[in-house]
C-alpha positions as CSV (number, residue, x, y, z in Angstrom):
1,M,0.1,0.0,0.1
2,N,1.6,3.2,-1.0
3,C,0.9,5.1,2.4
4,F,2.3,5.2,5.7
5,F,1.5,6.3,9.3
6,L,2.5,9.6,11.0
7,E,3.0,10.3,14.5
8,S,4.3,13.5,16.2
9,G,5.9,13.9,19.8
10,P,9.2,13.3,21.8
11,P,10.6,10.0,21.7
12,G,8.5,7.2,22.9
13,S,5.2,5.5,22.1
14,Y,1.9,6.9,22.5
15,H,-0.4,5.0,24.8
16,G,-3.9,5.9,26.0
17,S,-7.6,5.6,25.6
18,F,-9.7,8.2,23.8
19,S,-12.8,10.1,25.2
20,D,-15.0,12.7,23.3
21,T,-14.5,15.9,25.2
22,I,-11.7,18.3,25.9
23,R,-12.0,19.6,29.3
24,K,-10.5,23.1,29.9
25,E,-8.5,23.1,33.1
26,P,-7.9,26.7,34.6
27,R,-4.2,26.6,33.4
28,H,-4.9,24.9,30.1
29,E,-3.2,26.6,27.4
30,T,-5.5,27.3,24.6
31,F,-6.3,30.4,22.2
32,R,-9.6,31.1,23.8
33,N,-8.9,31.5,27.4
34,Q,-6.2,34.1,26.4
35,P,-6.6,36.5,23.4
36,P,-4.5,35.0,20.7
37,H,-3.2,38.4,19.1
38,P,0.0,38.7,21.2
39,R,0.5,35.0,21.7
40,G,-0.1,34.1,18.0
41,H,1.9,37.1,16.6
42,A,4.8,36.7,19.1
43,L,5.1,32.9,18.1
44,L,5.4,33.7,14.4
45,R,7.1,37.2,14.5
46,P,10.6,36.0,14.8
47,H,10.1,33.7,11.6
48,G,8.7,36.7,9.6
49,F,5.5,35.6,9.5
50,R,1.9,37.0,10.5
51,L,-1.5,35.6,10.6
52,P,-4.3,36.9,8.4
53,P,-6.6,39.3,10.1
54,F,-9.4,36.8,10.4
55,A,-7.3,35.0,12.9
56,F,-8.5,37.5,15.5
57,Y,-12.1,38.2,14.6
58,A,-14.2,38.1,17.5
59,P,-17.8,36.7,17.3
60,A,-19.1,40.2,16.3
61,D,-16.7,40.6,13.6
62,W,-17.8,37.2,12.1
63,R,-21.4,38.3,12.2
64,R,-20.3,41.4,10.3
65,V,-18.4,39.6,7.5
66,R,-20.6,36.4,7.3
67,P,-21.9,37.1,4.0
68,R,-18.4,37.6,2.5
69,A,-16.7,34.6,4.4
70,V,-18.3,31.7,2.6
71,E,-14.5,30.3,1.6
72,I,-13.6,30.5,5.4
73,F,-16.6,28.7,6.6
74,D,-16.9,26.1,3.7
75,L,-13.2,25.0,3.8
76,G,-12.6,25.3,7.5
77,L,-9.9,27.8,7.7
78,G,-8.7,29.3,11.0
79,W,-8.0,28.1,14.5
80,D,-8.3,24.3,15.3
81,I,-7.4,22.8,18.7
82,T,-7.7,19.2,19.3
83,D,-6.7,16.4,21.9
84,F,-7.7,13.8,19.5
85,G,-10.5,12.6,22.2
86,S,-7.6,11.8,24.7
87,G,-8.7,14.0,27.3
88,R,-5.0,14.7,27.9
89,F,-4.2,17.7,25.6
90,R,-0.8,18.5,27.3
91,Q,0.2,14.9,26.2
92,V,-1.7,14.3,23.1
93,G,-2.8,17.2,21.2
94,L,-2.2,20.0,18.8
95,I,-2.8,23.6,17.9
96,L,-3.4,24.3,14.2
97,F,-4.3,27.4,12.0
98,T,-5.4,26.7,8.6
99,I,-4.2,29.5,6.2
100,R,-5.7,28.2,3.2
101,N,-7.5,25.0,1.9
102,G,-9.6,23.8,-1.3
103,R,-11.9,21.0,-2.0
104,S,-11.6,17.8,-3.8
105,G,-13.6,17.4,-7.1
106,P,-14.0,18.9,-10.5
107,G,-14.8,22.9,-10.8
108,V,-12.8,23.7,-7.6
109,P,-10.0,26.0,-8.5
110,K,-7.8,25.4,-5.4
111,T,-6.4,22.1,-4.9
112,Y,-3.8,22.6,-2.2
113,A,-3.6,23.5,1.5
114,E,-1.4,25.1,4.1
115,K,-1.5,25.1,7.7
116,I,0.6,26.3,10.8
117,M,0.9,23.9,13.8
118,R,2.4,24.1,17.2
119,V,3.4,21.0,19.2
120,G,4.5,21.3,22.9
121,V,7.4,19.8,24.6
122,G,6.2,16.2,25.7
123,Q,3.2,16.4,23.1
124,V,2.5,14.0,20.5
125,T,0.1,13.5,17.6
126,P,-1.3,10.0,17.3
127,I,-0.1,7.7,14.9
128,H,-2.0,8.2,11.4
129,F,-1.9,8.3,7.8
130,H,-3.8,9.9,4.8
131,W,-5.5,7.8,2.0
132,H,-5.1,10.6,-0.5
133,K,-3.3,13.9,0.8
134,M,0.3,14.3,-0.1
135,E,2.0,16.6,2.3
136,D,5.5,18.4,2.9
137,I,6.2,18.9,6.7
138,I,8.5,21.9,7.1
139,N,10.3,23.1,10.4
140,R,10.6,27.0,10.1
141,G,10.4,27.3,13.8
142,G,13.8,25.9,14.8
143,G,14.7,23.2,17.6
144,D,14.1,19.7,16.4
145,L,10.8,18.1,15.0
146,V,11.0,14.4,15.0
147,L,9.1,12.2,12.8
148,R,8.8,8.5,13.2
149,L,7.9,6.5,10.0
150,W,6.2,3.2,9.4
151,N,4.7,1.8,6.2
152,A,1.0,0.7,6.2
153,D,0.4,-3.1,5.1
154,R,-2.7,-4.1,3.0
155,Q,-4.8,-4.3,6.1
156,E,-3.7,-0.8,7.2
157,R,-1.5,-2.1,10.0
158,L,2.0,-0.9,11.0
159,A,4.5,-2.8,8.6
160,R,7.9,-3.9,9.5
161,T,9.4,-3.0,6.0
162,P,11.9,-0.2,5.5
163,V,10.3,3.4,4.9
164,E,11.6,5.6,2.0
165,V,11.2,9.4,2.7
166,S,12.4,12.5,1.0
167,V,14.2,15.0,3.1
168,D,14.8,18.2,1.2
169,G,14.9,16.4,-2.0
170,I,17.1,13.7,-0.8
171,R,15.7,10.1,-0.7
172,R,16.5,8.4,2.5
173,T,15.4,4.8,4.0
174,V,14.9,4.2,7.5
175,K,13.8,1.2,9.6
176,A,10.0,0.8,10.6
177,G,9.5,3.1,13.3
178,G,12.7,5.1,12.6
179,R,13.1,8.7,13.3
180,V,13.7,11.6,10.8
181,V,14.8,14.9,12.6
182,L,13.9,18.1,10.8
183,N,15.9,21.2,11.9
184,R,17.5,24.2,10.3
185,A,19.9,22.0,8.5
186,N,17.3,19.7,7.1
187,P,13.8,21.7,7.4
188,S,11.6,19.9,5.2
189,A,10.4,16.2,4.5
190,S,7.6,14.4,2.1
191,P,6.5,11.4,4.0
192,R,4.6,8.7,2.4
193,G,3.7,6.4,5.2
194,S,3.4,6.7,9.1
195,T,5.0,9.4,10.9
196,T,5.7,11.0,14.3
197,N,6.4,14.7,14.7
198,S,7.8,16.2,17.9
199,S,9.4,19.2,19.1
200,P,11.4,18.4,22.6
201,R,13.3,21.6,22.6
202,G,10.3,23.9,23.0
203,R,7.1,25.0,21.7
204,R,7.7,25.6,18.1
205,P,5.5,26.3,14.9
206,W,5.8,24.1,12.0
207,W,4.2,24.2,8.6
208,E,2.3,21.7,6.4
209,V,2.1,22.3,2.6
210,S,-0.2,19.8,1.0
211,M,-2.9,18.7,-1.2
212,V,-6.4,19.5,-0.1
213,N,-7.1,18.7,3.4
214,D,-10.1,16.9,4.3
215,D,-10.1,15.9,8.0
216,A,-13.8,14.4,7.7
217,H,-12.9,11.7,5.3
218,D,-8.9,11.4,4.9
219,N,-7.5,10.7,8.1
220,R,-6.6,7.0,9.2
221,F,-5.7,6.7,12.9
222,Y,-3.6,3.6,14.0
223,R,-5.6,3.7,17.3
224,P,-9.3,5.2,17.3
225,A,-9.3,9.0,17.7
226,G,-11.5,11.8,17.8
227,R,-10.4,14.6,15.4
228,F,-12.8,17.2,16.3
229,P,-13.7,16.3,19.8
230,E,-16.4,18.5,21.8
231,V,-15.1,21.4,23.8
232,E,-16.6,22.2,27.3
233,E,-16.4,25.9,27.6
234,D,-15.5,27.2,31.0
235,V,-15.0,30.9,29.9
236,A,-16.9,33.4,27.8
237,Q,-16.1,32.6,24.0
238,E,-13.8,35.3,22.7
239,F,-12.5,33.8,19.5
240,L,-13.8,31.0,17.2
241,L,-12.5,27.7,16.3
242,C,-13.3,26.3,12.8
243,T,-15.7,23.8,14.4
244,D,-17.6,26.7,15.5
245,F,-18.6,28.1,12.0
246,R,-21.7,26.0,11.5
247,R,-23.6,27.9,13.8
248,F,-22.9,31.1,12.2
249,V,-23.4,29.9,8.7
250,H,-27.1,28.9,10.0
251,G,-27.4,32.2,11.9
252,E,-27.4,30.3,15.2
253,A,-25.1,32.9,16.6
């Protein structure tokens, strides 16, 4: 099978069960409990990058632009936070911002996507692959981003065969479960299989440039995972996640 699994996080395996809800603890670091404009820009400014204005729209702003923001709503652009249903965000989770995206099928002019992601120290992304999406993973934030790679067999299990990966255009072969470290010397990789990403030296941003992103139909997790778990709000909502847009499309907020 021409695909492989991806996992991100510090060295070590991911273990745990999955629930359906993110519970926000008082010190839980999310971009809702604390305004993202200083935090988001501070994270990206050293790398010469600024988020688009809609990253910091309040609900009142979204109501004002709703008729003109169809692309943002339909394609799920903007903030996205997930613990993959684990209930343990600090250990298993990811903060993302989708800058651009398209849609598969005829008549859609945009066939590519771009995301910024942040993984914390000791935080992993569950092992997974995509049936259709090809992607480049790019470390523009410094530090080390560790990828662990496996092929998927015909039953979509972890295979024991060597994995080929392109790192900055140079083909490499690593053993099953082997690591590829992305840093300033080797910043990008094009994995085809099963991968793990980690940033053990600090909270760093990394980029994904890919074909159209379809989280609803194109994620295959090695263990069952919830990509968009329910969020229990414990403070007044200040900024929206991409999963909140449905209410605005239907005029419920």
